[in-house]
C-alpha positions as CSV (number, residue, x, y, z in Angstrom):
1,X,0.0,0.0,0.0
2,X,1.3,3.4,-1.0
3,X,2.3,5.9,1.8
4,X,0.2,9.1,1.8
5,X,3.4,10.9,1.3
6,X,4.0,9.1,-2.0
7,X,0.5,9.2,-3.6
8,X,-0.2,12.2,-5.8
9,X,-1.3,10.8,-9.1
10,X,-3.0,13.9,-10.5
11,X,-0.5,16.4,-9.0
12,X,-3.1,18.1,-6.8
13,X,-1.1,17.9,-3.6
14,X,2.0,19.3,-5.4
15,X,-0.1,22.2,-6.8
16,X,-1.5,23.1,-3.4
17,X,1.8,23.0,-1.6
18,X,3.5,25.0,-4.3
19,X,0.7,27.7,-4.1
20,X,0.9,28.0,-0.4
21,X,4.7,28.0,-0.5
22,X,5.0,30.7,-3.1
23,X,2.1,32.9,-2.2
24,X,1.6,32.3,1.5
25,X,-1.5,31.5,3.5
26,X,-4.8,32.0,1.7
27,X,-8.5,31.0,2.0
28,X,-9.9,28.1,0.0
29,X,-11.6,30.3,-2.5
30,X,-8.4,32.0,-3.5
31,X,-6.6,28.7,-3.6
32,X,-9.1,27.5,-6.2
33,X,-8.2,30.5,-8.4
34,X,-4.4,30.1,-7.9
35,X,-4.3,26.4,-8.6
36,X,-7.3,26.2,-11.0
37,X,-8.5,23.2,-9.1
38,X,-12.2,22.6,-8.3
39,X,-13.6,23.3,-4.9
40,X,-14.3,19.6,-4.4
41,X,-10.7,18.7,-5.3
42,X,-9.4,21.4,-3.0
43,X,-11.5,20.2,-0.1
44,X,-10.6,16.5,-0.4
45,X,-6.9,17.1,-1.0
46,X,-6.6,19.6,1.8
47,X,-8.1,17.0,4.2
48,X,-5.4,14.5,3.1
49,X,-2.6,17.2,3.6
50,X,-4.0,18.0,7.0
51,X,-4.0,14.4,8.0
52,X,-0.3,14.3,7.0
53,X,0.3,17.4,9.1
54,X,1.6,19.4,6.2
55,X,-1.2,22.0,6.0
56,X,-3.4,23.6,8.7
57,X,-6.2,26.0,9.0
58,X,-5.7,29.4,10.7
59,X,-8.0,32.3,11.5
60,X,-7.1,35.6,9.8
61,X,-8.9,38.6,11.2
62,X,-10.0,40.9,8.3
63,X,-8.7,44.5,8.5
64,X,-12.3,45.9,8.5
65,X,-13.3,43.8,11.5
66,X,-16.0,41.2,11.6
67,X,-15.7,37.4,11.7
68,X,-12.2,36.0,11.2
69,X,-11.7,34.3,7.8
70,X,-10.3,30.8,7.7
71,X,-7.1,30.5,5.7
72,X,-4.9,27.6,4.9
73,X,-1.1,27.6,5.4
74,X,1.8,25.2,5.6
75,X,2.7,23.7,9.0
76,X,6.0,25.1,10.5
77,X,8.7,22.5,10.8
78,X,7.6,20.9,7.6
79,X,10.1,18.7,5.7
80,X,13.6,20.3,5.5
81,X,15.0,21.9,2.4
82,X,18.7,22.7,2.0
83,X,20.6,25.4,0.3
84,X,24.0,27.1,0.3
85,X,25.3,30.6,-0.6
86,X,28.9,31.5,-1.4
87,X,30.1,35.0,-0.3
88,X,33.6,36.2,0.6
89,X,35.1,32.7,0.5
90,X,32.6,31.3,2.9
91,X,29.7,29.0,2.2
92,X,26.6,29.5,4.3
93,X,24.8,26.2,4.4
94,X,21.2,26.2,5.8
95,X,18.3,23.8,6.4
96,X,14.9,25.4,6.4
97,X,11.3,24.4,6.5
98,X,8.8,25.2,3.6
99,X,7.9,28.5,5.5
100,X,11.5,29.7,5.4
101,X,12.2,29.1,9.1
102,X,15.8,28.3,9.8
103,X,16.2,24.8,11.2
104,X,20.0,24.4,11.1
105,X,22.8,26.7,9.9
106,X,26.5,26.3,9.5
107,X,29.4,28.1,7.7
108,X,32.1,26.5,5.7
109,X,35.3,28.6,5.0
110,X,36.8,28.0,1.6
111,X,40.6,27.4,1.6
112,X,41.2,28.1,-2.1
113,X,39.7,30.3,-4.9
114,X,39.8,27.3,-7.2
115,X,36.2,26.2,-8.0
116,X,37.1,22.5,-7.7
117,X,38.3,23.0,-4.1
118,X,35.4,25.3,-3.1
119,X,32.9,22.8,-4.4
120,X,34.7,19.8,-2.8
121,X,34.8,21.5,0.6
122,X,31.0,22.3,0.3
123,X,30.0,18.8,-0.7
124,X,32.2,17.1,1.9
125,X,30.8,19.2,4.7
126,X,27.2,18.8,3.4
127,X,27.4,15.1,3.3
128,X,28.5,15.0,6.9
129,X,26.0,17.7,7.9
130,X,23.0,15.7,6.5
131,X,24.0,12.5,8.4
132,X,23.9,14.5,11.7
133,X,20.5,16.0,11.1
134,X,17.6,14.9,13.2
135,X,15.0,15.6,10.5
136,X,14.3,14.4,7.0
137,X,15.2,16.6,4.1
138,X,14.0,16.8,0.6
139,X,16.8,15.6,-1.7
140,X,17.2,18.7,-3.8
141,X,20.0,21.3,-3.3
142,X,20.0,25.0,-4.1
143,X,23.1,27.1,-4.7
144,X,23.4,30.9,-4.5
145,X,26.7,31.7,-6.3
146,X,28.5,34.8,-7.6
147,X,28.6,35.9,-11.2
148,X,26.5,35.4,-14.3
149,X,24.7,32.0,-14.1
150,X,23.1,30.2,-17.0
151,X,20.2,28.6,-15.1
152,X,19.2,26.5,-18.0
153,X,22.5,24.7,-18.2
154,X,23.7,25.0,-14.6
155,X,26.9,26.9,-15.5
156,X,28.6,29.9,-14.0
157,X,29.4,31.7,-17.2
158,X,31.7,34.2,-15.4
159,X,32.4,35.4,-11.9
160,X,35.1,38.0,-12.3
161,X,35.7,38.6,-8.6
162,X,36.6,34.9,-8.2
163,X,38.3,34.4,-11.6
164,X,35.8,31.7,-12.5
165,X,34.6,31.0,-16.0
166,X,32.3,28.3,-17.5
167,X,32.2,26.3,-14.2
168,X,29.6,23.5,-14.6
169,X,28.6,23.9,-11.0
170,X,25.3,22.0,-11.0
171,X,26.9,18.8,-12.4
172,X,29.9,19.1,-10.2
173,X,27.9,19.4,-7.0
174,X,25.2,16.9,-8.0
175,X,27.8,14.3,-8.9
176,X,29.6,14.6,-5.6
177,X,26.5,15.0,-3.4
178,X,24.2,12.6,-5.3
179,X,21.3,15.1,-5.2
180,X,19.7,17.1,-8.1
181,X,21.2,20.6,-7.8
182,X,20.1,24.0,-9.0
183,X,22.3,27.2,-9.1
184,X,21.3,30.8,-9.3
185,X,23.1,34.2,-8.9
186,X,23.4,34.8,-5.2
187,X,21.8,38.3,-5.3
188,X,18.8,37.0,-7.3
189,X,18.5,34.2,-4.7
190,X,18.6,36.7,-1.9
191,X,16.0,38.8,-3.7
192,X,13.7,35.7,-3.9
193,X,14.1,35.1,-0.2
194,X,13.2,38.7,0.6
195,X,10.2,38.5,-1.8
196,X,8.8,35.4,-0.1
197,X,9.9,35.8,3.5
198,X,11.5,39.2,4.1
199,X,11.2,42.9,3.4
200,X,9.4,42.3,0.1
201,X,6.8,39.9,1.3
202,X,4.0,42.4,1.1
203,X,4.7,43.5,-2.5
204,X,3.7,41.9,-5.8
205,X,6.1,43.9,-8.0
206,X,9.5,44.7,-6.5
207,X,13.2,44.9,-7.3
208,X,16.0,43.6,-5.1
209,X,19.4,45.2,-5.5
210,X,22.4,43.5,-3.8
211,X,25.5,45.6,-3.4
212,X,28.7,44.1,-2.1
213,X,31.8,42.9,-4.0
214,X,29.5,43.2,-7.1
215,X,26.0,44.5,-7.9
216,X,23.1,42.5,-9.2
217,X,19.4,42.8,-9.2
218,X,16.4,40.4,-8.9
219,X,13.3,41.6,-10.7
220,X,10.0,40.3,-9.4
221,X,6.8,40.6,-11.4
222,X,3.7,39.3,-9.6
223,X,6.1,37.7,-7.0
224,X,7.8,35.7,-9.7
225,X,11.5,36.1,-10.6
226,X,12.1,37.5,-14.1
227,X,15.0,35.3,-15.3
228,X,15.5,36.4,-18.9
229,X,16.4,34.0,-21.7
230,X,18.9,32.0,-19.6
231,X,18.9,33.5,-16.1
232,X,20.9,36.6,-16.6
233,X,18.2,39.3,-16.1
234,X,19.3,41.8,-13.5
235,X,23.0,42.3,-14.2
236,X,22.7,45.9,-13.0
237,X,26.4,46.2,-12.1
238,X,27.3,46.1,-15.7
239,X,25.2,48.9,-17.1
240,X,27.2,51.9,-18.3
241,X,27.2,55.0,-16.1
242,X,30.3,56.6,-17.5
243,X,30.8,56.1,-21.3
244,X,34.5,57.0,-21.1
245,X,35.1,55.4,-17.8
246,X,37.8,52.8,-17.0
247,X,37.6,49.2,-18.2
248,X,35.5,46.9,-16.1
249,X,36.5,43.2,-15.6
250,X,33.5,42.4,-17.8
251,X,35.3,44.2,-20.7
252,X,33.0,47.2,-20.9
253,X,33.9,50.7,-20.0
254,X,32.4,52.7,-17.2
255,X,30.2,50.0,-15.5
256,X,28.3,50.8,-12.3
257,X,30.4,48.0,-10.7
258,X,33.4,50.4,-10.9
259,X,31.7,53.2,-8.9
260,X,29.3,51.8,-6.4
261,X,30.6,48.5,-5.0
262,X,32.8,47.8,-1.9
263,X,36.0,47.7,-4.0
264,X,35.0,51.0,-5.7
265,X,34.6,52.6,-2.3
266,X,37.9,51.3,-1.1
267,X,39.8,52.5,-4.2
268,X,38.3,56.0,-4.0
269,X,39.1,56.2,-0.2
270,X,42.7,55.2,-0.9
271,X,43.0,57.7,-3.7
272,X,41.6,60.5,-1.5
273,X,43.8,59.6,1.5
274,X,47.0,59.5,-0.7
275,X,46.3,63.1,-1.8
276,X,46.5,64.1,1.9
277,X,44.3,67.2,1.3
278,X,41.9,66.6,4.1
279,X,41.9,65.4,7.7
280,X,39.7,62.3,8.3
281,X,39.1,59.7,10.9
282,X,40.0,57.2,8.2
283,X,43.7,58.3,8.8
284,X,43.3,56.9,12.3
285,X,41.9,53.6,11.0
286,X,45.0,52.9,9.0
287,X,47.4,54.6,11.5
288,X,50.5,54.3,9.4
289,X,49.6,50.9,8.1
290,X,49.3,50.0,4.4
291,X,46.4,51.8,2.7
292,X,45.5,48.4,1.1
293,X,44.2,47.3,4.6
294,X,41.5,49.9,4.5
295,X,38.1,48.3,3.9
296,X,34.7,49.5,2.7
297,X,33.2,48.8,6.2
298,X,35.7,51.4,7.6
299,X,34.5,54.0,5.2
300,X,30.8,53.1,5.8
301,X,31.2,53.4,9.6
302,X,33.1,56.7,9.3
303,X,30.4,58.2,7.0
304,X,27.6,57.2,9.4
305,X,29.6,58.8,12.2
306,X,29.8,62.1,10.3
307,X,33.3,62.1,8.8
308,X,33.3,64.6,6.0
309,X,35.6,62.7,3.6
310,X,33.9,59.4,4.2
311,X,30.5,61.0,3.5
312,X,31.8,62.4,0.3
313,X,33.2,59.0,-0.8
314,X,30.0,57.2,0.1
315,X,27.8,59.8,-1.5
316,X,29.7,59.5,-4.8
317,X,29.2,55.7,-4.8
318,X,25.5,56.0,-3.8
319,X,24.8,58.7,-6.3
320,X,25.7,56.4,-9.2
321,X,23.6,53.6,-7.7
322,X,20.7,56.1,-7.3
323,X,20.9,57.0,-11.0
324,X,20.7,53.3,-11.9
325,X,17.8,52.8,-9.6
326,X,15.9,55.7,-11.2
327,X,16.3,54.0,-14.6
328,X,14.9,50.8,-13.1
329,X,11.9,52.7,-11.7
330,X,11.2,54.4,-15.0
331,X,11.5,51.1,-16.9
332,X,9.8,48.7,-14.6
333,X,7.5,50.7,-12.3
334,X,8.0,48.6,-9.1
335,X,6.1,49.0,-5.8
336,X,9.3,48.7,-3.8
337,X,13.1,48.5,-4.0
338,X,14.8,46.3,-1.5
339,X,18.5,47.1,-1.0
340,X,20.6,44.2,0.3
341,X,24.2,43.1,0.4
342,X,27.0,44.2,2.7
343,X,27.1,47.9,1.8
344,X,23.4,48.8,2.4
345,X,23.3,46.6,5.5
346,X,26.0,48.6,7.2
347,X,25.7,52.1,5.8
348,X,22.6,54.2,6.2
349,X,24.3,57.1,4.5
350,X,24.6,55.0,1.3
351,X,21.0,54.0,1.4
352,X,19.7,57.5,2.1
353,X,21.7,59.0,-0.7
354,X,20.8,56.4,-3.2
355,X,17.1,56.7,-2.3
356,X,17.3,60.5,-2.6
357,X,19.0,60.4,-6.0
358,X,16.6,57.8,-7.3
359,X,13.6,60.0,-6.4
360,X,15.2,63.1,-7.9
361,X,16.0,61.4,-11.2
362,X,13.0,59.2,-11.8
363,X,9.6,60.3,-13.0
364,X,7.7,61.7,-10.0
365,X,4.5,59.8,-10.8
366,X,6.4,56.5,-10.7
367,X,8.6,57.1,-7.7
368,X,6.2,59.1,-5.4
369,X,4.7,56.1,-3.7
370,X,7.7,53.7,-4.0
371,X,9.0,52.1,-0.9
372,X,12.8,51.6,-0.4
373,X,13.6,49.1,2.3
374,X,16.7,47.2,3.4
375,X,17.0,43.4,3.4
376,X,16.2,41.5,6.6
377,X,17.7,38.1,5.7
378,X,21.3,38.9,5.0
379,X,22.9,35.8,6.5
380,X,20.6,33.2,5.2
381,X,18.9,34.9,2.2
382,X,21.1,33.4,-0.5
383,X,20.8,29.8,0.7
384,X,17.1,30.2,1.4
385,X,16.4,31.8,-1.9
386,X,18.4,29.3,-3.9
387,X,16.6,26.3,-2.5
388,X,13.2,28.0,-3.1
389,X,14.3,28.7,-6.7
390,X,15.0,25.0,-7.0
391,X,11.7,24.0,-5.5
392,X,9.8,26.4,-7.9
393,X,11.1,24.3,-10.8
394,X,11.4,20.8,-9.5
395,X,9.3,20.2,-6.4
396,X,6.9,17.3,-6.3
397,X,4.9,15.9,-3.4
398,X,6.6,12.6,-4.0
399,X,9.9,14.1,-2.9
400,X,8.5,14.4,0.7
401,X,9.6,11.3,2.7
């Protein structure tokens, strides 16, 4: 006799779980519209899912008062899902439930920039990690990785900050781990996590922009990630902001990457300090040491504490980003922009300036009501978003053990 966890001949259980996972709790009447299943099918299938403790009923009080409506939602602590995110030579490996709650989390330092070693260290640790878990996990793995990712073929086409090119990362991880694996750009993964579970969860049309060692965007239309022809939609860091600017690692001239990222902030700060024209608390940070030791976080902290030179450096970087954001607003008309990554998370000056410039340079009718928020899932967002991206494409009820 088939286990209830294995029986889903018509795919109705899969459709319902996917709808609740992607769109959150909803009443039965809305679930019929989202899934295009009949009321009778919804009713019988929900009963089975409730018997399996995967779905539950909850009362949601309407904003206008009155009798609470009965909605359906996934049960917390549901089967585990696993994803990983690579950032600054560290993998963040997480196990989550279908509601995005963190069940287990660990970090894996990478000892070498070579992709083969980075992947080997991830898969070795993951295999041990899974054996030590006290819960069952769906055998599907999501990867948030730097660079331009061809999501159709599972290849990192280029990741200039790592020196990676044409890395067949899905096949490499899947072969070593023995699980189907799906890779996505880490910023687009983080955007998906924010859209589903974080700062963007109340918006249907939003843009996530991640700023750290690089810049990339995730564009969400009706809460679905816009991927483009092969997964490259959102390479904001490589739009031209200075036609005669210096050469970018991508080969173009004057890319936003050269003006608004962590490395751009560091380079401008070093240039300004070498000129010696202005007193700054940044001089105390280096205190006679090599200027190369100065980091973007030092400049961000000094700017938020009122240092004039640091403010000027941050404002320059944020102004370029604000111009790019204005172009996105005029082009895509989002409800909200979510700023994530290391720079927005630690520098309110950067966020405020970018927001101000965006509103100044975009059409007033489009930007007047737009919300600009910062990400709330910085540590786990890439891993959580990557596995949700994988589930969007490959989840089946039969995967639940």
